[in-house]
Structure formats: C-alpha cells, structure tokens
Phi, psi and omega in degrees: 000132186294322184293323176297320177295317182298309180301315179297319177293325175293320178295323176298318184295315184287331179270010177058036175260046184307330183290350178265348186289321179294316173300324180296318176295322176299318180299314179306314180295321182293333174275009184054036169261112181282113179291137179272179182302324180297322177295316180294315179303320178296319183288320176302314182295317176309312185290321180298341182265354186254203185256016180237064184297337180295331175293329178299313181295323178295322183285326172300314178299325182291318179305305181302316184293336180260018171062035169267155179267109178298146179276162181300324180293326181292315177299319183296314175300315180298314182293324175298319179292330177290321176300318175298330182269354182075016178266070188291331178295318180294323182295319180293318178301311176303317182296314179296315177302314182300318180284332174297325183272000175080022183269331187270154174226150177275139180296000000 
C-alpha cells in the first residue's frame, strides 16, 4: 500500500535513518507499488538530513525522469544538498527548473 510506504519513509527521515529509505523505495517497486511524489519527497528529505547528499540529487532526478512533479520541499532539500556538495551550478539549474514548472514562489 502506497500510504504505508509513505509513512514508513517519513518516519525514517524523522528518525534520521536515511540509509533505510532507499531500500524501502526499492521494496515498494518490487511489490509493484509505484511510490508517488510524496514517498519520493520523504526519501529525499531523509537523505538530505543524512550524510549522503548525492542520493538526494539522484532521487530528484528519478522523480523527474518518471514524469512526476517534484514538490517544493523536494527541490529545497536537493538545492541544500547541492550546497553541501559545492555544486552551485546544479543548484541553480534545479532552481530554474522549479520555477519553469511553476513550483517556486518568491517571498
């Protein structure tokens, strides 16, 4: 059930158990449960709080490649991860893509 995977992924993120988030998404796919954007966003946030910011970027690219619309929170976590990795050009590209897709708002 998609909702169960979403809540489990959120709990992993809140508990800073980011290393378990990716296997959970993979298990969902093996069970023929397609994770929705909320599941991916929860996993992205979990990774952005851990020590693997590159996984955050991989997951955001995965969302885009399967034609789901990333949330503003997913972009925020990915842009923060870009900063941690020193990848400012990628951060600007995500920011640009976010505004092109109508996700971003100016304060």
